[in-house]
C-alpha positions as a printed Julia matrix, in Angstrom:
379×3 Matrix{Float64}:
   5.07  -18.8   -14.55
   8.0   -18.74  -16.97
  10.92  -16.74  -16.07
  11.17  -13.42  -18.22
  14.66  -12.01  -18.45
  16.46   -8.32  -19.91
  15.45   -6.67  -21.99
  11.96   -8.03  -22.21
   9.17   -5.44  -21.9
   7.04   -5.24  -18.73
   3.72   -3.37  -18.48
   2.21   -1.69  -15.34
  -1.21    0.06  -14.91
  -0.91    3.08  -13.3
   1.91    6.1   -13.2
   1.93    7.43   -9.85
   4.39    7.21   -7.48
   4.54    3.44   -6.88
   4.63    3.11  -10.71
   7.29    5.44  -10.93
   9.37    3.3    -8.3
   8.45    0.1   -10.19
   9.73    1.55  -13.43
  12.97    2.87  -11.95
  13.64   -0.77  -10.13
  12.82   -2.36  -13.49
  14.89   -0.01  -15.83
  17.85   -0.59  -13.47
  17.74   -4.24  -13.68
  17.81   -3.88  -17.62
  14.01   -4.07  -18.69
  11.64   -1.81  -20.77
   8.85   -0.45  -18.95
   5.44    0.53  -20.59
   3.03    2.56  -18.38
  -0.82    3.01  -18.91
  -1.99    6.11  -16.96
  -4.48    8.89  -18.48
  -2.21   11.55  -16.58
  -0.27   13.28  -19.09
   2.21   14.17  -16.09
   2.07   10.68  -14.73
   5.27   10.44  -12.34
   6.46    7.22  -14.01
   6.21    8.61  -17.49
   9.32   10.3   -16.76
  10.98    7.38  -16.61
   9.01    4.43  -18.98
   9.99    3.64  -22.1
   6.44    4.07  -23.37
   3.6     6.07  -21.82
   0.29    5.13  -22.77
  -1.74    8.07  -21.93
  -5.45    6.75  -21.76
  -8.12    5.8   -19.35
  -7.5     2.38  -17.75
 -10.41    0.9   -19.65
  -9.03    1.88  -23.12
  -9.51   -1.41  -24.85
  -7.1    -0.19  -27.76
  -4.21    0.61  -25.17
  -5.0    -2.36  -23.04
  -4.31   -4.59  -26.24
  -1.05   -2.69  -26.57
  -0.13   -3.5   -22.88
  -0.87   -7.1   -23.4
   1.96   -6.99  -25.77
   4.29   -7.07  -22.77
   5.95  -10.12  -21.6
   4.59   -9.49  -17.93
   2.18   -6.93  -16.37
   1.4    -5.51  -13.14
  -0.34   -2.78  -11.02
   0.55   -0.07   -8.68
  -2.98    0.26   -7.14
  -6.11   -2.05   -6.31
  -8.83    0.54   -7.87
  -8.44   -0.92  -11.46
 -10.52   -2.88  -13.16
 -10.13   -6.33  -12.13
 -11.69   -7.8   -15.26
  -8.9    -5.88  -17.37
  -6.59   -7.58  -15.48
  -8.29  -11.3   -16.0
  -8.38  -10.24  -19.73
  -4.54   -9.18  -19.83
  -3.68  -12.34  -18.31
  -4.89  -14.2   -21.66
  -2.04  -12.57  -23.31
   0.58  -11.88  -20.9
   1.88  -13.03  -17.77
   0.1   -11.01  -15.1
   0.49  -10.62  -11.24
  -1.21  -10.09   -8.73
  -4.19  -11.8   -10.44
  -7.48   -9.98  -11.44
  -9.02  -12.14   -8.79
  -6.79  -11.27   -5.95
  -7.03   -7.45   -7.03
 -10.94   -8.17   -6.9
 -10.73   -9.21   -3.04
  -8.32   -6.3    -1.95
 -10.61   -3.92   -3.81
 -13.91   -4.39   -1.73
 -13.76   -4.49    1.95
 -16.48   -7.34    2.38
 -14.64   -9.79    0.14
 -11.59   -8.93    2.01
 -12.77   -9.18    5.25
 -14.44  -12.91    4.18
 -11.19  -14.02    2.66
  -8.97  -13.19    5.74
 -11.75  -15.12    7.95
 -11.85  -17.85    5.45
  -7.87  -18.08    5.94
  -8.62  -18.76    9.89
  -7.43  -15.18   10.83
  -9.35  -12.39   12.88
 -10.41   -9.06   11.97
 -12.09   -6.08   13.89
 -15.6    -6.98   14.65
 -17.86   -5.69   11.96
 -21.02   -6.06   10.08
 -21.9    -5.33    6.39
 -24.39   -2.62    5.67
 -26.42   -3.01    2.13
 -29.25   -0.92    2.7
 -31.18    1.3     5.02
 -33.29   -1.44    6.14
 -30.29   -2.95    7.56
 -29.58   -0.14   10.3
 -31.37   -1.17   13.54
 -30.66   -2.27   16.98
 -28.63   -5.52   16.16
 -25.62   -2.98   15.29
 -25.53   -1.39   18.63
 -22.89   -4.14   19.64
 -20.69   -2.47   17.19
 -20.74    1.03   18.45
 -18.63    3.33   18.75
 -17.48    2.03   15.4
 -16.26    3.27   12.11
 -18.31    3.21    8.79
 -16.34    2.3     6.13
 -17.43    2.38    2.17
 -16.84   -1.1     0.84
 -14.98    0.16   -2.11
 -12.34    3.37   -3.17
 -11.59    4.02    0.25
  -7.99    4.71    1.21
  -6.08    7.04    3.36
  -9.06    7.72    5.62
 -11.61    8.61    2.63
 -14.65    7.05    2.75
 -14.69    6.74    6.78
 -16.76    7.98    9.25
 -16.67    7.49   12.89
 -19.92    6.67   14.7
 -21.55    6.78   17.86
 -25.19    6.39   17.59
 -27.68    4.79   15.52
 -28.86    8.22   13.87
 -25.18    9.0    13.32
 -25.06    6.03   10.9
 -28.13    6.64    9.35
 -27.02   10.1     8.35
 -23.37    8.72    7.35
 -24.78    6.03    5.31
 -26.97    8.53    3.34
 -23.76   10.74    2.77
 -22.18    8.08    1.06
 -25.42    7.65   -1.24
 -25.98    4.15    0.35
 -23.17    2.27   -1.08
 -22.29   -0.94    0.72
 -20.79   -0.51    3.63
 -19.03   -2.14    6.65
 -19.26   -1.11   10.33
 -16.37   -1.78   11.98
 -16.36   -1.61   15.87
 -13.86    0.44   17.48
 -11.13   -1.82   19.38
  -8.63   -0.56   21.89
  -6.08   -0.26   19.63
  -2.36   -0.24   20.86
  -0.22    0.06   17.69
  -0.58   -0.56   13.83
   1.84   -2.97   12.02
   2.25   -3.7     8.72
   4.1    -7.04    6.59
   5.03   -6.86    3.27
   5.14  -10.25    1.88
   6.66  -11.24   -1.43
   5.62  -14.69   -3.25
   6.39  -16.3    -6.07
   4.04  -18.28   -8.69
   5.69  -21.61   -7.7
   4.87  -20.74   -3.7
   8.41  -19.46   -2.66
   7.81  -16.69   -0.13
   9.63  -14.2     1.77
   8.75  -11.49    4.23
  10.13   -8.16    5.35
  10.51   -7.22    9.07
   7.36   -5.94   10.39
   6.75   -2.01   10.19
   5.49    0.1    13.33
   2.94    2.77   11.81
   2.14    5.85   12.8
  -1.02    7.72   11.21
  -2.11   11.23   11.38
  -5.63   12.48    9.93
  -6.04    9.08    8.51
  -2.79    9.21    6.21
   0.38    7.4     7.2
   3.21    9.76    8.47
   6.2     7.45   10.19
   6.73    3.96    9.25
   9.53    2.64   11.76
  11.71   -0.55   11.31
  12.0    -2.57   13.47
   9.11   -2.2    14.94
   9.33   -1.61   18.98
   6.87   -4.06   19.85
   7.74   -7.83   21.51
   9.57  -10.19   19.2
   7.09  -13.01   19.43
   4.37  -10.28   18.27
   6.48   -9.36   15.42
   7.03  -12.94   14.54
   3.26  -13.91   14.72
   2.73  -10.93   12.16
   4.97  -12.4     9.89
   3.28  -15.67    9.88
  -0.13  -13.95    9.78
   1.05  -12.38    6.76
   2.4   -15.39    5.11
  -0.52  -17.66    6.0
  -2.72  -15.1     4.02
  -0.74  -14.81    0.98
  -0.77  -18.78    0.87
  -4.57  -18.74    1.29
  -4.84  -16.38   -1.74
  -2.4   -18.42   -3.68
  -1.01  -14.68   -4.22
   1.86  -13.92   -6.73
   3.8   -10.61   -6.19
   4.17   -8.05   -3.52
   1.53   -8.09   -0.65
   1.15   -5.69    2.03
  -1.04   -6.76    4.92
  -2.05   -4.23    7.99
  -2.4    -5.19   11.12
  -3.85   -3.77   14.43
  -2.17   -4.57   17.81
  -5.31   -4.59   20.24
  -5.46   -4.87   24.1
  -3.26   -5.76   26.96
  -2.66   -9.0    25.48
  -1.46   -7.46   22.21
  -3.81   -9.45   19.74
  -3.3    -9.16   16.45
  -6.25   -8.47   13.8
  -5.65   -8.18   10.13
  -7.09   -4.59    9.07
  -6.97   -4.91    5.22
  -4.49   -6.07    2.31
  -3.01   -3.99   -0.89
  -2.05   -5.96   -3.51
   0.86   -4.12   -4.49
   3.88   -2.42   -2.96
   3.13   -0.31   -0.14
   3.68    3.2     1.67
   5.01    1.4     4.88
   7.48   -0.39    2.62
   9.58    2.77    0.98
  12.22    1.87    3.65
  13.29   -1.03    1.65
  14.84    1.22   -0.75
  17.27    2.37    1.54
  17.34   -0.1     4.49
  17.18   -3.59    3.17
  19.15   -5.86    0.86
  16.48   -5.59   -1.88
  13.67   -3.2    -2.48
  10.07   -3.64   -2.67
   9.96   -2.74   -6.03
  12.92   -4.97   -7.07
  10.78   -7.78   -5.83
   7.93   -6.71   -7.85
   9.74   -7.11  -10.83
  11.29  -10.39  -10.05
   8.01  -11.96   -9.1
   6.14  -10.9   -11.94
   9.09  -12.27  -14.07
   8.78  -15.49  -12.6
  11.7   -15.48  -10.62
  12.03  -16.12   -6.57
  11.84  -13.66   -4.13
  15.22  -11.58   -3.38
  16.88  -11.15    0.09
  14.61   -9.27    2.47
  17.29   -8.49    5.13
  17.1    -5.28    7.13
  20.4    -3.75    6.96
  19.75   -0.61    9.12
  17.19    0.48   11.65
  15.36    3.33    9.96
  12.12    5.68   10.01
  10.49    6.43    6.83
   8.47   10.09    6.98
   5.87   11.0     4.57
   5.96   14.33    2.74
   2.6    15.85    2.01
   1.38   18.68   -0.01
   0.67   20.55    3.15
   4.23   21.32    3.24
   3.93   23.54    0.2
   3.75   27.42    0.71
   0.66   29.14   -0.29
   2.5    30.59   -3.66
   3.3    26.89   -4.56
   7.06   27.06   -3.86
   8.42   23.96   -2.54
   9.85   23.35    1.2
  13.61   24.34    1.84
  14.82   20.69    1.39
  18.34   21.64    3.01
  17.48   20.18    6.46
  16.84   16.75    4.92
  19.55   16.75    2.31
  22.45   17.82    4.26
  21.81   15.17    7.11
  24.57   12.33    6.04
  21.58    9.42    7.14
  18.57   10.91    5.46
  17.41    9.92    2.01
  15.21   12.16    0.28
  12.68   10.53   -2.28
  10.26   13.1    -4.25
   7.73   11.79   -6.74
   7.82   14.47   -9.32
   3.91   15.31   -8.95
   2.92   18.66  -10.73
   0.4    19.76   -8.28
   0.67   19.78   -4.21
  -2.49   19.56   -2.51
  -2.79   19.27    1.25
  -3.12   15.36    2.21
  -1.64   14.49   -1.26
   1.8    12.43   -0.99
   4.6    14.46   -2.45
   7.54   12.34   -1.48
   9.19   10.56    1.65
  12.53   10.53    3.11
  14.24    7.74    5.22
  16.31    8.3     8.08
  18.98    5.27    9.09
  20.08    5.12   12.67
  21.67    2.7    14.92
  18.51    2.16   16.6
  14.79    2.43   15.87
  14.2     5.0    18.48
  16.93    7.38   17.18
  15.72    7.01   13.67
  12.18    7.88   14.55
  13.02   10.91   16.59
  15.3    12.05   13.94
  12.71   11.77   10.95
  10.45   13.69   13.37
  12.77   16.45   14.05
  13.72   16.76   10.43
  10.02   16.86    9.78
   9.33   19.69   11.95
  12.31   21.64   10.17
  10.54   21.3     6.98
   7.44   22.61    8.29
   9.18   25.73    9.7
  10.81   26.93    6.77
């Protein structure tokens, strides 16, 4: 990869909150940004130099995006082929091949195991003929569609074969994986930064708490044994190397059993919700890293500068008449940092923003974040 410097033009597929935060980082660093997104009011469009308002498979607009010096993506459910085509004209990261792996749970789990890493015990289900007694060892379990599932979507908890058949029918018999329920003790994620030359850096693992299948809080440093956290970092770095990955990669893991065994859950080929704390609490944010790595530059410093907790803000907090929550509780706190994404339409479960609390300890940050979130709900 060649080094690309400002004021070069960078392109991104997707203009949601991740695209918006990427655009802000790139503009701050002196680059121009072109965003391709079909949403007229895409959050990133507020900051981009050019908004190509068209479907992601629009060939004319993809040609325009290919005129950029480098191109990236803010989410995995884009056309991997489009990214391969863009790579013929521009510097593209992550690669279309990496995106194709990340957007299919079956390919993803195969790659994780090929790298010599453990996943939750699972079986592929590609048709009703595959639902029989050989799946009993994987029950109770969770049925997940192989593609397009995120934030708990496309997932059903299963306890019996009859339920499995019904759930498989509800998803129209698309390819799925059945994952055995494990003795889950904690969830962690590691954000890895890897250059085209193989230079790597990783942020400290985040301890993640979910509610209704959606990330609610990320606590850093994770309140888990240091040996386990060091192992989590090594697993994430090993996986990035196995994929010959270029860019920012999030690796989510389960901590299971009394012995605290780490199982890789899934990967995301982009900055991640659990890495938003890096904007306020680290030497360089995950979005600055995304810019650097797509431009052929080495990873920046990943040091954690303060214990912190990131809390998601969902559309559930908006009032029935559409009015916003009272932000005073967060804005008046001297160590809380509010980030709103500028989305026009709040909906239950939709990520509308987040805030990050800095503190002297992880426990203090988590408790403060929970209290501030409660105050947002009460107003």
